[in-house]
Each structure stands twice: as structure tokens, then as C-alpha cells.
N, C-alpha and C positions, 0 to 999 in steps of 0.2 A: 643576653650574656649570662653567662654564669662564672661568678669568681669563688676559687675555692680557698678556704681561710683555714689554716692551719690552727687550730684551737689550742693543742697542748704546747705550741711555740711559744718561748719568752718567759722572762723571769716572773711575770705575775700573772701567767696564764692557771686556770681559765677564766678567771675573772674579767682581766683587763682584755682579753681576745673577744670575750661575748659581749662586754659593756661596749668595745669598739665596734663589733658588728651593727649592735643596736643603735649606736651613733650614726654609723655610716647609711643605715636604710634610711634615714631622714633625708639624705641627699641624692640618693638613687633613684634612678625611675622605676615604673611597675615591671619594664622587662630586663631589668638588670637584676640578678639574683645572687645571694649569697648561699655558698654551699659549706657546710660545717663539718670539718674533718677532725675526729677524735674519738675519744672513749663516750659511746653515746649515753651511758648512764651519768657520766660527770655533766656532759653537756646538757642534759634535760634537767638535771640537778642546778645547774648554773642559771639556765633560763627561768627554771622556777624561782630562785632566789631574786631575779631581776624583774619579777613579775611581768615576765614576756610568755606570750605564746609560742608554743613549739612550732607552729604550721607558718611562720613567717620564714622558717628557714627551712632546707633540706638538709638534711644529717646522714652523713656517711661514718660508719662505725670503723673507727681504727683504734686497738686498744693498746697499742705500745706506744712509747715515745723515745724519742732520740735525744739525750740528755744534752745540755749546752756543753758539757766536758769531754764527748765521746769522740772517739775516732770517728770522722766522717763517713770515709769509705767503709771500713767494717762495719760502723752502727746502721749504714744505709743497706748494705747486702744482706746483713745478718736480721735486722729487724724489718721484714718484709710488711707486716701489718701497723708498723708505727705511722701517725699522721703524715709525716714527710714523705715516706714510701709509699702512702696510699694516695696521697694526692699528686705525685708524680705521674701514678698509674694511671687515675683519672683524667689526667692533662694528656698523657700519651694517647688514650682512646678517645679524647675531644669530647668525653663526658664533660668536663668543664673548660673554661676558655682561657683562663689565666688563674696563676696559685700563688699565694702570698703567705710568707711566715715569717715571724720574729724570732725564730728557734734557731738551731744550730747552723750558721751560715756556710760552713764547710760542708756540711750534709745536703745544704740547699744546692750548692755547687754540683757537686756530686750527682744530684738527681738531674741537676740540667744537663750535665755533659753524658751520662749514660741512659736519660729516659728520652727526652726530647732532641738530644744533641747539639752542637754546635752547627751554626750555619756553614755550609760549606766555604771552604776559603778563609774562615775566620781562625786566626792562629792561637788567639788565646781569648777565651769570653772574659770581660771584666766588670766592676762596679765602680760606682760612682760617689762623690762626696757633694755636697751643695754649698757653695760658696756665697754669702748675702754680700750683694753689692751696696757701696756708699748710696748710688743713685735710685735705689729701692728695687733694683733686678737681682737677677742670681747667675752666678757663675758654676759650671759644671768641671769638676776636678776627677780626674781619672788617669790611672787607677788608683783605688785606696786600699788596698789589701790583697788581693788574692793573687797577682803576679809580681813578689819582690824582684824578682830578677827578669829583665827584658832585653831584647835586642831592639835595634832601630825602626825594623819593618813590624815590630809588634806594636812601638808606641805610634808609628805611623797610622795603623788600623784603629787605635784607639782615637786618634784625631778624628778619623771617619765616624766612629761610632758615637763619639761626644756630640758632633755636629749635626747629625741627626737627630738623637735625643734633644737638644736644645732647641732646633728648629720646629721640629713636629709634635713635643710634647710642652716644651716651653716657651713656643711661638717665639723664637729669637730668627729674626730674618738675617739671613747670611751670618752666620755667627762667626766671631771672630777667634781664630784658634791659638794660643800660645804656647811655647815649651819652656816648661819652668826650670831655669836656670839659676847660676848665680851671678850672671851680668847679662847685659844685653847683647853683646857683640858676639858676632858668628863664633869666634875661636875661642870663646868663655865655655867653661864647664869640664866636665870629663869626657872619656872617650864616647861613652855612650849619647851624651847630649850632641858631642859635636858631629857625628855622624848621624844622628837623627836629624840635626838641623839642615845638614846638606840634602837628606832625603826629602825633607818637607819643604824645602826652598822652591819655590816655583810650582806647587803643586798646582793642579786643576780639579783635585777632589776635595778640598775646603780651603776656606781663606785663612791662609797663614801668615800671621803678622810678626813672626820673629820669636827670639827669648822674650819671657818674663822673668822677672825676679820678684821672688817673695813678698816684698814692699809693696807690690803692684796688685796683689790676689785680690784686694778688695776694691779696687778701682774699676774705671769701665775698659781699661786696656785690651780685656781678652776675655770671652765668654765661656770659653772652652779651653782649660788648662791641662795640658798633657805632662805626665811624669809615671815613672814606675811606682809599683805599688806601695813598696818600700816606702819611698818618699813621700808619696800621696796618705799614706796611713799615720805618718808622723804628725804631716799637718793637720789633718782631720782630728786625731786625738788631742792636740794643742788647741785647737779652736774649739774643741768641746770644754778643755780645762779652763780655758780663759773664761768663757761662759759661765762656769761652775763658779769659778773666783768672784765674777763680779756680781752673780746672783747672790751668793753668801754675804756679799758686802754692802748688799743693796744699792749697787752703782750700776743703773740700768735705764735705759730709755728704749723707745720706739724701735731703733736700728738695734741695739745688741738683743731685743728679745726675738729677732728674726733668726739668732743662732740657737734658738730651741729644736733639737732635733724633733719634737712633737709636730711640728710645722709641715714636716715634708714626708714624714712616714715611712720611707724607705725608699732603696732605688734598685733599678731593675738589672738581670744580669744581662749585661750586652752582649750580642752576639749567639743566642741561642734560640731555635726553631720554635719560641713560645714566648709568652709574657709571664715572665718568674720576677717576682719581686722579693726581695731580702729588707726586714725589717730590724731596728735596733733591738737588741736583747732584752734592755730594760725599758721596753715599750709599755706605757698605760695605755689607757682605753682611748685617750685624744690621738695618741701616735698610731695606735692600730686603726682607727676611723681613717686617718690621712693615709696609712699605707693603703687600705681597701680602696679608697678613692682614686690614689695615685694608678694602683693596679687598673681600674677603670680606665683612666686617661691613657695610661700607655697602650693598653689594648685597643682603644678606639682609635689611636693614633695609627695602627697598624704598624708600629715601629718593627718589629721583626721583618715583616715584607719588604720594608722600606730599605733595611740594612742589607737583607738578601739581595736586593736589585742594587743597591751601590757596590756591593761586595763582588757581585758578579761583574760589573764593569769596571772594577779594579782588576780584577783577575784577567779580564778579556784583554785589557790595554797592555800588561805587563806581557 
């Protein structure tokens, strides 16, 4: 397996990305390789600074960089020699098996859509957030940012995607799916959640347990929590803020340490024809390491193929 890493992506690149790649090597098998994608001169200089031999990685030269603040579509189309654009070219040609970046997340989404393409039948690809559970497990929250406005059929597909991710990557047997709402009753919520509840109720595509209130996010009630990207992004950033406030005041324990984004590395773009992982823009070397390892796990789980099979069954049933 070859994992492509955008060396130029992230606020602390290339030091953090090179450092993370070196850390990840310790947990990879001999047949799992990392392909460093970025400015070759910068990469070799960073490897020298880290006292690492160049022969442990394959290096692909990509002299341009898509900045975090650049318009994703415009930058992806115009900067054809950027590390993100080159990474997707390699992925499309099967010269790498998976691609990970802590760079411009919008450009990663654009690359996923225009290079490897969404799986046939997918209405909208999505991304996830991890919710640490009090019992030691994790919950999958989706979408968390790229689909601010959704229809009920889009949320229904998010439930399928989240269930497969929870089952095959996090090994959660028969994941319980909850619809995020302001109350547990069927008639609660806005027009979107009410219509989505009716669509999900009685589904055989996933294990729907009904509405879930925000106060139950960290409990065992649901393994997969479905919402629109606007709501999910607010929740994700709120939990990050609470974590930072507690760390600042030295109010922490083993449970709250699990809110640290470094532990999870990144999220796959669910619903596209390959393994594409997006990391946090402020990723340090530990987060980059975990992003690479998560990329390996997503690819080894054959998640995109399992999603394709499930969506085909869903389409045929309709």
C-alpha cells in the first residue's frame, strides 16, 4: 500500500508533516509506504533537519502550494502543480492507494469530487467528527461542515455512510443511528428533522433508534449521530473550545484528554471512490502521524467499496 501525504498542507508544514511521517513509519508494516508530495527541495531539507535518510520515503515533486485561505475550486484548477492537485492525479492513476492532507479542506473536497468522483448514487459526500463517549467508546457525528443545507434524503444517506464507517473502521457492531434534534419525540424539530425522521423510521439500511438530544451526545444512546453540516460544525467547534478552556485551567482527566484532536488525526471524505483523509489545519506531528495511520485503516477496511455496495442496494431498492 502507498499512502500519499501532502507535505505542504497545514499550518505547521513541512516540519509537522515530515515529523508525523517519521513517527508513522514506526507503526507501518514493510509493505506500507508513505509517498511525500510537495516541493522536493523543501522535503529533502526537512528530512535532513530531522536526521532522516531520504531513501525511507518516495518523493514526488510538487512545487506549488494551495494556501489555507485560497478559494478551493479556483486554486485547485489553476495550481495544477500544487501538492493537493498532484496528490489527486496520483490517486486517480492508482499510483498511490490513499491520499491524506491537513491543508485546504475545501480543495481536498474539490479534488475528491473532480478527480476520483463521488460514488454513483451518492447525493453529497460528507465528513465526520469524533465524539468521545463516557463509556470509553466513540461516536460518529456527520456531517460537520461541508453540507450546511441538506434535504432529508441526504441525511438518510449520511446515516448509511456513518454506519459503515463506524462498523468497519471503528469495529462497532450494528451501530445505533440517532437523528440530532431538540427533543426525542417524532414531531419535534424543524421541517427537515421531522421529514427525515419519517424517512428513517423503520429503515432496514441501518439501525435507527430515533431522535437524540444534544445532552445525550456523550452517552451510549447512539453510535452515529446524523445532522446537517451547519449544526455539526457548531457542535464540533464547541467541543474543541470546551477542551481548550479546560486545558487552559488545568481541569482535565483521562476522559477529557480524549477530546484532543491529535488522537484522531483526520476524517475520511465519505462517499467518494477512494480513500481521502482530511486532517486539522493546526495538526502537529502527532496528529499527522495519526492521520496517516487512520488513512491506512480506512483503506484496509475497503470502506469506499463497502459504501459502493450499500448504495447500490439502496438505489435498487428504490
